[in-house]
C-alpha positions, 0 to 999 in steps of 0.5 A: 486552485479554481472553484469548480462546481461539481461532484466530488469523491470524498472519504467518508470512511476509513478502516484498516486491520493490523494483525495481531501476531509481532514479529521480530528482528531477533525471530530470524536470526536463526534462519539459514540464508542464501545467497541468490547463486545459491551459496550460503552465507557465512555471515551470522545471524544477529549481523544479519538482522542488525543490518538489516534493521539498519538499511530498513529500519523496520524491527518488527512487523505483523503477520496474520494470524493463522485462520485467516487469508487476505479476504478475511484481512480486507473483509476486517478493514473494509466492515471498519470503513463502513462503521466509520462512514454508518453506511449501509452496505447493500447501497454499495455500487463498488468493492475493489479490492486491491492485491497482489497474491489472493489468499493463500492459506498458512503454510501454503505460498499458493495464490488463490484468485478464484472467486476474487478477493472483492466477491469474497469480501461481499460474500464474507460482509453478508451484501446481497445486493447484485448490483453492489459490483466486486472486482480486483485490482492488481497493480503491484505495492501501488494498486490501493492507490490505482484503485482509488483514481478507477473509484474516482473516475466512476464518482466523477461520471455519475456511474456511481455514488460509492465504493468501498476501496480496500487494500490488502495483502499477507505477503509474508506467505509469499517469502522464502526464509532462506531470503533476507528479504523476507524480514521486509514483508508483512500482512495487514489490510486498509480500506476507504469508504468513497461517496458522491458529494456535490461541491463547488469547491475541488474536495476529496479525490482531485488528479493524479499522475501514473506511470508504468515502466516494462522496457528495463524495469518489469523484474525488479519484482517477480515471483521467482524460485528459491535461493536454497538450492533445495527448494528449487523445481517447486515454488515460486516466491517473491523476489526483488534485486534490491539495489535497482529497485531503490535507484528505480525509486528513487530516481522516479516516486519524486518527478512524478509527485511533483508532476502530480502536485504540478497537474493540480495546480499546488506546490510542495508548500500547499502539502500537508502530509505525504503518506509514501508507501511503507517499502523502506524506510530509509528509501523512503527519506531518500524519496522524500529529499529528492522532492523537495529538492525539485522545489529547489529545497536542501532540507528535507521537513521529515514530520510532513511524511508519517512512518509506520514501516519501524513497528507494521512491516511492509504490507505492500498494497495496505500500507497507505489505507492504513496511514489515513486511517490511523491518521484520521482515527488519531492514533498516530502521535504527532499527526493530524490532518483538518478540513482544508489540508491536501494529503498526496498519497504515493505509492512504487512497486512491481509493474514497474509501476508509480502513481499519485493522487492528490486528495482534500481533506473535506 
């Protein structure tokens, strides 16, 4: 890449919060599952969970404690990132919190987004400075990556010198227990503190690519009635068309990832790590394989793609920042990042939205 002196957004601190409550696949064996047409699934529970693990590679997931909500998890991760950077919270210019359904109390799937998650996080962090602007980003599972793109604009333009970017969700509370997809989602939070840095070489946040497909794909993830007929007419639950979503991601994510590399003047061999949204291990592996094929490579190098989904499940907007934090802290065995390494971060989710950005380690 060409040298260009200027201001860049650099991650000076990272943090994450992984809830302590472990829910294994065995905990779903006695669930009564239904098809989307309201008919009961007669397959034995043991067989259902075994097939689920084969398809997704999820063996267990983490769920928030009953006393905690999304804003609590977001605050924990944000506080960890601030402490990691040794940064005074009162000097923050922005707090951006990505989520999907806000605060949901244990036992209820009613979304609470007033006031915003970001305002609640600012309050829980005890920040008094009124010039610390706090707002939310709702962009499906790619919400945190989109929030990072927004924060980069603020810093590059000179509007801000710092931004705390958090991704947090408690989607386990939005699932119908009679839906097999309820085994996919988990809870968690991840955060990055971005600060302005002068540099003669591109560093930190680089260029990005993003898209929103609505004509044929608007409903792949949506809120809908329960599959159990007894639950119809009441609460709405998170629903998805898994096969269509899989095909959409496999077709579109590799192309957008390559577009991101192209506009940054990079190629696949320049990338040290690919941090992809932990949606489904088999899907992510297929996406990476398709990505490599775009560069004429038949065999994918799966060592570039760290995975946490087997034990942490799909925590939506929290998956990518959690991955980044664990690697930066040396807590993900076999993976590290050093100065000068290029990292591709990409996600796909409701909207349907896809985004990707390049990050160069300072």
